[in-house]
N, C-alpha and C positions, 0 to 999 in steps of 0.2 A: 497562475497555474504553473506547477513544476512537474517535471517528468523524468523518470529513470527507466532505462531499458538496458538490459544486459542478459548474458547467458550464464548459467550456473551448473557447476557439476555436483552431483550428489543424488541422494535419495529424495524423490519427490515429496513424500509424506513428511519426512523429517524437516525439509526445508519449509514446507507449509506450516508445520507445527511451531518451528522456530520463529517464523514471522508472526503467527497469531499470538503466541505467548509473549513475545518480545514487545509487540505494539501494545497489547492490552496491559501488560505489567509495567510498561515503560512510562506511563502517565496516569495520574489519579483519575482524569476525566476521560481516558480512551475507552472506547467501546467497539465491539464488533456489531455493526448495524445489520449486515445480511451477508449471506454467502450462497455460492452456487457451484456445483460440481458436475462436470460432464465426462463421459467416457465413450469413445467410439472406436472399436477395434483396439489397437494398442496405443491409441492417443488419449491424452488426459488433459483436462483444463479445469482450473479452480479459480474462482473470482471471490475476493473478499473486499468488503467495503467497511472501513474503519472511520470513526469520527472522534474528535477531541476538541477540547476548548484551547484556544491559543491566547495566552496571556499578553503576548506582544501585540496581537491584532485586536484583542477584545472581542473575539468572535469564535464560532466553531469552524473547523475545517475538516474536510474528509480526504481520505486516502484510499484509493482504489487500486488493489493489487491483483494482477492476473498472472497465473503460472500456467505454462503449456509445455507438455512433453510428449514426444512420440517414442514408444518403446523405452529403451533404457538410454536414449540419447540425452543431449544437454537439455536443461530446463530453461525455457524462455521466460523472463520476467518483465512485465510492463507494469509501472506503478505511476499513477497520476494523482496529484493533489488538486483540490479546488475549495472555494469558499472563503479564501483568506482575504478577499478585497473589501474595502469599505466604501469605494467610490460607486457612483451611479453609471457613468458612461465609459470609464476606463479603469484599469487596475492600479490601485494604490496599496501600499502596505501588505506585501505578499510574504512577510517574514514567517508567519505562522505556517504557511504551505511549505516553505523551504525547510523549516525546522522539523516538521512532521516527516518529510522525506529524508532528512538527515538521520532520523531514528532508524528508518528502515536500512539506510546505507550501513549504519553501525552493525545491524543484525546480520547483514550479508557478509 
């Protein structure tokens, strides 16, 4: 599992659109598996779950991205990958997870 957390300045919808299109167009096998959006008062939260095939690991990995913003404040981003391990009892070969997260880092 790999994780990225940071704050971003900008327009919430533009950041979300950039992430969605960048991840999907950044890999032949990438797909948006599901999404969820919430609003309460002036708070906003969007969750996206992406998946793609990892040639390095020989398996599929997922990337879960959550954006949260109150009013026009900073956007909080949390991104977590999973599924890149091939071992039964401990994690081996997490290159695919790191590579998926690196693609998100490029977009930001």
